[in-house]
C-alpha distance (Angstrom), angle and dihedral (degrees) to the residues before:
residue distance angle dihedral
M1 . . .
R2 3.72 . .
P3 3.83 116.2 .
S4 3.74 114.3 -104.4
A5 3.80 117.4 -96.5
A6 3.78 107.6 -79.2
S7 3.74 127.1 -131.3
T8 3.73 118.7 -97.8
R9 3.87 90.2 -128.1
Q10 3.76 118.6 88.5
T11 3.77 117.4 -112.3
L12 3.74 123.6 -153.6
V13 3.80 110.3 -165.3
V14 3.81 119.3 -167.4
A15 3.81 114.9 -177.6
G16 3.78 88.2 -26.5
R17 3.85 93.6 -51.8
P18 3.82 129.5 96.6
A19 3.76 113.7 -100.5
S20 3.76 126.6 -134.0
S21 3.81 115.0 -101.8
S22 3.79 142.6 147.3
R23 3.79 93.3 -73.5
P24 3.85 136.3 28.6
L25 3.81 115.1 -75.5
H26 3.73 132.9 -170.7
S27 3.74 134.7 -153.1
R28 3.79 133.9 -138.6
T29 3.80 127.0 -154.2
V30 3.80 92.1 -132.7
P31 3.85 113.6 27.3
S32 3.74 112.1 -150.1
A33 3.80 138.7 -178.9
D34 3.74 139.5 154.0
V35 3.81 92.3 -112.7
L36 3.84 127.4 29.5
H37 3.87 114.5 -158.7
V38 3.84 114.1 -159.1
C39 3.82 106.3 -165.3
F40 3.75 145.8 149.3
G41 3.75 108.9 -74.0
G42 3.82 105.9 -96.5
L43 3.78 113.7 -71.6
G44 3.79 108.7 102.3
G45 3.77 137.3 11.4
H46 3.80 99.8 -33.6
L47 3.77 93.9 72.1
S48 3.81 91.9 53.3
V49 3.77 94.7 45.4
V50 3.82 93.8 47.5
N51 3.81 93.5 45.7
T52 3.79 92.0 48.6
L53 3.80 93.0 48.3
T54 3.83 95.6 43.5
R55 3.82 91.8 49.5
E56 3.83 90.3 54.8
L57 3.81 93.9 44.1
G58 3.80 92.0 45.9
A59 3.80 91.4 53.0
V60 3.79 89.1 62.1
G61 3.79 97.2 42.6
V62 3.81 102.0 -93.5
T63 3.76 111.6 132.6
S64 3.82 124.2 -143.7
G65 3.80 138.4 -163.2
V66 3.77 131.3 -171.5
V67 3.84 135.9 -140.9
A68 3.82 104.2 -164.3
V69 3.81 112.4 -156.8
A70 3.84 118.0 -169.5
P71 3.78 143.4 100.0
A72 3.79 106.5 -57.8
E73 3.79 94.3 -107.9
A74 3.82 91.2 54.0
I75 3.82 97.1 52.5
A76 3.77 113.9 106.6
S77 3.79 97.8 -137.0
T78 3.78 108.8 164.8
A79 3.78 123.1 100.7
G80 3.75 93.3 -113.7
S81 3.81 95.7 53.7
W82 3.77 95.7 74.3
T83 3.80 121.7 45.2
G84 3.78 130.2 -161.0
V85 3.81 94.1 13.8
E86 3.82 130.8 122.9
F87 3.80 97.0 -148.5
V88 3.79 144.4 -4.9
E89 3.85 120.6 -142.8
P90 3.88 110.3 -167.0
V91 3.80 118.5 -148.7
A92 3.80 108.8 -168.4
I93 3.78 117.6 -150.6
R94 3.79 114.8 -142.2
R95 3.78 117.7 -158.0
R96 3.82 96.9 -136.2
A97 3.80 99.1 27.0
D98 3.78 108.2 43.3
L99 3.78 90.1 148.6
A100 3.76 85.9 73.7
S101 3.78 90.4 60.0
M102 3.77 90.4 47.6
W103 3.85 89.6 54.1
T104 3.82 90.1 48.5
A105 3.75 90.5 50.8
L106 3.77 91.6 48.9
Q107 3.81 90.1 52.2
A108 3.79 89.7 49.3
G109 3.80 88.8 52.1
R110 3.80 89.9 52.8
R111 3.82 97.0 45.7
I112 3.77 101.9 41.9
R113 3.77 121.9 78.0
S114 3.73 121.1 -152.5
R115 3.72 140.1 145.6
V116 3.86 96.5 -131.3
V117 3.78 136.1 10.2
V118 3.80 125.0 -144.5
M119 3.83 112.2 -157.7
H120 3.78 104.9 -153.2
T121 3.83 88.2 167.1
L122 3.78 120.5 42.7
R123 3.84 111.2 -155.4
H124 3.81 97.2 78.2
T125 3.81 99.8 44.8
T126 3.83 94.8 106.3
P127 3.84 96.6 56.3
I128 3.78 91.8 43.2
A129 3.81 90.3 50.5
L130 3.85 92.9 46.0
G131 3.78 90.0 49.7
R132 3.79 90.9 53.3
L133 3.79 91.8 47.4
A134 3.75 90.9 51.0
T135 3.80 89.1 58.7
R136 3.85 93.7 40.2
Q137 3.76 94.4 -113.8
P138 3.80 116.0 153.0
L139 3.80 118.3 -103.1
H140 3.79 95.3 -120.4
L141 3.78 87.9 156.0
V142 3.82 126.5 158.6
T143 3.80 120.4 -163.9
R144 3.75 113.5 -149.0
E145 3.80 112.4 -155.3
S146 3.81 106.4 -147.5
H147 3.78 102.8 157.1
S148 3.84 117.4 106.5
L149 3.78 116.4 -122.7
P150 3.85 95.7 -116.9
S151 3.84 92.2 51.1
R152 3.81 97.8 50.7
S153 3.84 116.5 119.1
W154 3.76 131.4 -175.3
I155 3.81 88.3 -100.2
V156 3.88 90.6 55.0
N157 3.87 89.0 48.7
V158 3.81 92.5 50.1
Q159 3.85 90.2 49.7
S160 3.80 90.1 46.0
A161 3.79 92.7 51.0
S162 3.73 91.3 51.1
S163 3.80 92.8 49.4
V164 3.80 95.0 45.2
M165 3.81 90.2 47.8
W166 3.81 91.0 59.4
G167 3.81 95.3 39.1
Q168 3.72 134.8 85.7
A169 3.80 97.3 -148.3
V170 3.80 141.7 18.7
V171 3.77 123.8 -143.9
F172 3.82 118.7 -157.0
L173 3.82 120.3 -167.6
T174 3.84 96.1 -141.9
A175 3.83 136.2 18.8
E176 3.81 89.1 -119.8
N177 3.77 92.0 57.0
M178 3.85 90.8 48.8
A179 3.76 92.2 48.8
G180 3.83 92.8 48.2
Y181 3.82 96.8 42.2
P182 3.82 102.5 134.1
L183 3.83 94.8 -145.1
R184 3.77 96.2 48.5
H185 3.82 95.1 113.1
L186 3.82 95.5 51.5
P187 3.84 120.0 104.7
L188 3.81 93.1 -114.8
R189 3.82 115.8 153.6
G190 3.77 97.8 -130.2
L191 3.82 92.7 54.9
R192 3.80 89.3 71.3
R193 3.78 86.5 78.6
R194 3.82 114.8 41.6
R195 3.76 125.8 172.0
V196 3.77 136.6 176.6
I197 3.76 108.0 -140.5
P198 3.83 113.4 164.6
N199 3.78 122.2 -151.3
G200 3.75 113.9 -94.0
V201 3.78 134.7 -148.3
D202 3.81 131.8 -148.2
V203 3.77 96.3 -120.4
E204 3.80 92.4 -168.8
R205 3.85 90.5 68.0
F206 3.83 91.6 64.3
R207 3.79 127.9 72.4
F208 3.75 111.3 -128.7
R209 3.81 114.2 -149.0
P210 3.81 131.2 155.8
R211 3.77 122.3 -106.8
G212 3.77 128.1 -162.5
D213 3.80 138.4 63.0
G214 3.79 109.5 32.0
M215 3.80 92.5 -4.1
W216 3.77 102.6 78.4
G217 3.79 122.4 120.2
D218 3.78 120.5 -114.7
P219 2.96 102.5 -92.9
I220 3.79 102.0 18.9
T221 3.80 108.2 -111.7
I222 3.83 126.0 -143.4
G223 3.77 123.3 -172.8
M224 3.74 145.8 179.7
A225 3.87 130.2 -169.4
A226 3.82 120.8 -162.6
R227 3.73 143.9 110.3
F228 3.80 113.4 -70.8
V229 3.80 97.4 -117.7
P230 3.80 130.9 135.4
G231 3.80 94.6 -95.9
K232 3.81 92.9 58.1
D233 3.84 109.9 81.0
F234 3.78 102.4 -146.8
A235 3.83 89.2 144.7
S236 3.83 93.2 66.2
L237 3.85 89.7 53.7
V238 3.79 89.9 52.9
R239 3.80 89.7 50.6
V240 3.82 89.1 49.2
I241 3.79 89.6 57.2
A242 3.79 90.8 48.6
A243 3.85 90.0 52.0
L244 3.79 92.7 48.1
R245 3.85 89.5 47.8
E246 3.78 88.7 61.3
E247 3.80 92.6 44.2
W248 3.75 102.6 39.4
G249 3.83 103.9 25.5
D250 3.78 111.3 -166.4
R251 3.83 90.8 4.4
C252 3.79 90.9 66.5
P253 3.77 112.8 131.7
R254 3.77 123.5 -111.2
L255 3.84 119.0 -116.5
I256 3.80 122.7 -149.7
L257 3.80 118.8 -171.7
A258 3.76 121.1 -166.2
G259 3.80 123.2 -164.8
D260 3.76 144.1 54.5
G261 3.78 137.9 -126.3
P262 3.76 145.9 112.2
T263 3.80 97.6 -45.9
H264 3.81 95.0 49.4
A265 3.83 93.9 98.3
S266 3.82 93.7 50.5
V267 3.80 91.4 50.3
R268 3.84 89.7 49.3
A269 3.84 89.2 50.5
L270 3.82 89.7 51.3
V271 3.77 91.2 52.3
D272 3.81 89.9 53.4
E273 3.79 92.2 44.8
L274 3.80 93.3 53.1
G275 3.79 93.4 43.2
V276 3.81 96.5 -125.9
N277 3.77 98.2 125.8
D278 3.79 91.2 123.1
R279 3.82 90.0 56.1
V280 3.83 103.3 38.6
E281 3.77 124.2 64.5
L282 3.80 122.4 -171.4
L283 3.77 108.0 -157.6
G284 3.81 98.7 -177.7
H285 3.74 119.5 -145.0
V286 3.85 113.7 -3.5
P287 3.83 114.3 -158.4
E288 3.82 113.8 -117.9
S289 3.80 89.5 -115.6
Q290 3.83 91.1 60.6
I291 3.83 97.8 49.4
P292 3.86 93.4 94.8
E293 3.81 89.5 55.4
F294 3.84 91.4 47.1
L295 3.81 92.6 52.3
D296 3.78 91.6 46.5
R297 3.85 87.4 63.8
L298 3.80 92.4 58.5
D299 3.78 133.9 88.1
I300 3.84 95.7 -172.2
Y301 3.79 130.8 22.5
A302 3.83 117.1 -147.6
Q303 3.82 123.6 -172.3
L304 3.82 111.7 -176.6
T305 3.76 111.3 -178.6
D306 3.87 143.8 143.5
G307 3.77 91.5 -124.5
E308 3.80 144.0 -31.1
A309 3.76 136.3 -144.7
F310 3.76 85.5 -155.9
S311 3.81 124.0 -42.2
M312 3.82 117.7 -133.1
S313 3.80 87.7 -168.2
L314 3.76 92.4 60.8
I315 3.78 93.2 49.9
Q316 3.79 90.7 46.8
A317 3.83 87.6 52.5
C318 3.82 86.8 52.8
A319 3.81 90.5 53.3
A320 3.78 89.5 53.5
G321 3.78 91.2 51.7
L322 3.80 93.9 -121.2
P323 3.80 121.9 160.7
I324 3.80 103.8 -113.2
I325 3.79 133.6 -145.4
A326 3.80 112.2 -170.0
S327 3.79 139.2 167.6
N328 3.79 115.1 -96.9
V329 3.82 94.8 -122.0
P330 3.83 139.1 122.8
G331 3.80 112.0 -65.7
V332 3.80 91.1 29.5
R333 3.81 107.6 52.0
D334 3.80 92.3 55.0
V335 3.83 90.4 53.1
F336 3.83 100.2 43.3
T337 3.80 133.9 41.5
D338 3.79 115.6 -142.7
H339 3.79 112.9 -108.2
E340 3.81 91.5 1.4
D341 3.81 103.4 75.3
A342 3.83 101.6 -10.1
L343 3.77 143.4 7.1
L344 3.80 109.8 -110.0
V345 3.79 118.8 -156.3
E346 3.79 135.5 -173.4
P347 3.82 111.2 -93.1
R348 3.82 125.0 -107.1
L349 3.79 93.5 16.8
T350 3.83 125.7 114.3
E351 3.81 104.1 -163.3
P352 3.83 96.9 60.2
V353 3.79 89.7 55.3
V354 3.81 92.2 48.0
A355 3.84 89.2 50.0
A356 3.84 90.5 48.9
I357 3.83 91.2 52.9
R358 3.80 90.3 48.3
S359 3.80 90.8 53.0
L360 3.80 92.8 49.0
V361 3.82 95.6 50.6
E362 3.80 96.5 40.9
P363 3.84 106.4 120.1
G364 3.77 120.6 -114.2
T365 3.84 99.2 17.8
G366 3.78 98.8 96.4
L367 3.78 87.9 -151.5
A368 3.79 96.4 132.3
A369 3.82 93.7 51.0
R370 3.82 92.7 45.1
L371 3.79 93.0 51.3
G372 3.81 92.4 44.7
V373 3.82 92.2 53.1
A374 3.82 91.9 44.7
A375 3.83 91.3 48.9
H376 3.80 90.5 49.9
R377 3.76 91.4 51.3
L378 3.83 89.7 48.9
G379 3.80 90.0 53.6
V380 3.78 93.7 48.4
E381 3.78 98.3 43.4
R382 3.86 103.1 37.5
Y383 3.77 109.5 16.7
S384 3.76 108.7 38.3
S385 3.80 120.5 139.9
R386 3.79 91.6 -122.6
R387 3.77 91.7 55.7
M388 3.80 89.7 49.9
A389 3.86 91.3 48.6
A390 3.80 91.7 49.3
S391 3.80 91.5 53.2
Y392 3.78 93.0 50.8
L393 3.79 91.8 47.8
E394 3.80 89.7 51.9
L395 3.83 89.1 52.0
F396 3.78 93.0 46.4
A397 3.80 89.9 52.7
E398 3.80 89.1 56.3
L399 3.76 91.9 53.5
D400 3.78 98.5 39.7
S401 3.78 116.0 27.7
E402 3.80 94.4 -178.6
G403 3.79 95.8 54.8
P404 3.84 128.8 103.0
W405 3.78 93.7 -103.7
L406 3.82 104.1 108.7
E407 3.82 92.3 47.3
A408 3.82 89.2 48.3
R409 3.82 90.5 50.6
G410 3.81 89.4 54.0
R411 3.82 91.1 51.4
L412 3.83 90.2 46.9
A413 3.83 90.8 52.6
D414 3.81 89.0 50.4
R415 3.84 90.3 55.1
A416 3.82 93.5 53.0
């Protein structure tokens, strides 16, 4: 049975009661939506991906709800944090009592009615699935593999196996990640239906403007936005600024880093140690709604990393038409082509990044403008939010032939 038509107002449900927020909210006894997104609570890429997808689905009449799983302090719990959703159910992870979060997730699976479930995070798939079975809901469950190949651990692989075992389909973000998926040869049910569906970006939210000769800021501003976790190499960017300070003096670029996480303090300490406080700004967490404004401040976008499943930040930088410097690693090199739409550099090295910046700012080459235009075209043609939504609707139609998916695809095509 299809969930009843949901209200157009957003509902934030906390332990079955409406939570306080910046505007009035209301609660329903049985939250329902066409699609349920189970994701990490709100700091990092999941929030941006879910918001982008739910906006597109909502525009064609497909309703969405969210189960946000994270430590309590990391859950985005205000009404404005999530867009295009009917409700948000928080599941707080406790360090010494994670069974409690599993129980909460199971209860969410029991209470919430949806036609399909998209698991953006893997660890709570089993309780969500058991909750749905307890209420005789179909297991139209899609596992979304969002871990980069270099960062996978045995714990991630165990969680992945559990999720794919329950699911009916697996979505990979790039062909390289699908080909390198370490469990690809196991007889797991979800692997019978594999899809590559890259993240998409709403290009219209970003202001495209050329960068390059005669259009640089004063000083030139470089930026990166990501979670401060060990796989994101903010430290090398700080060292790049220190090297350019010695080489360029007062012409040294400014570096703006957006994000928060466990390595934030060590990066701050490195800034102090290298004496580049006047050239490096750590913004902390930047809300998803403010990312277009953040990118508009930049002249160059740099993403140094050990690997990506698929970086929303990089595609957002494409939408803004920024010249991009990125690490030549899985999840990046099968999205970008070196010197065509980005400059790809070897990871964990400072000098290649310094050389890439030199080549972008060299007068008369037009390299920065050419890369920015090519990156923007890449975002529009291959990684638009509408293209992502159309692919998910096609997959949902395969899982649930009685759902609203085909009609929604037609409406989405009419909007293109």
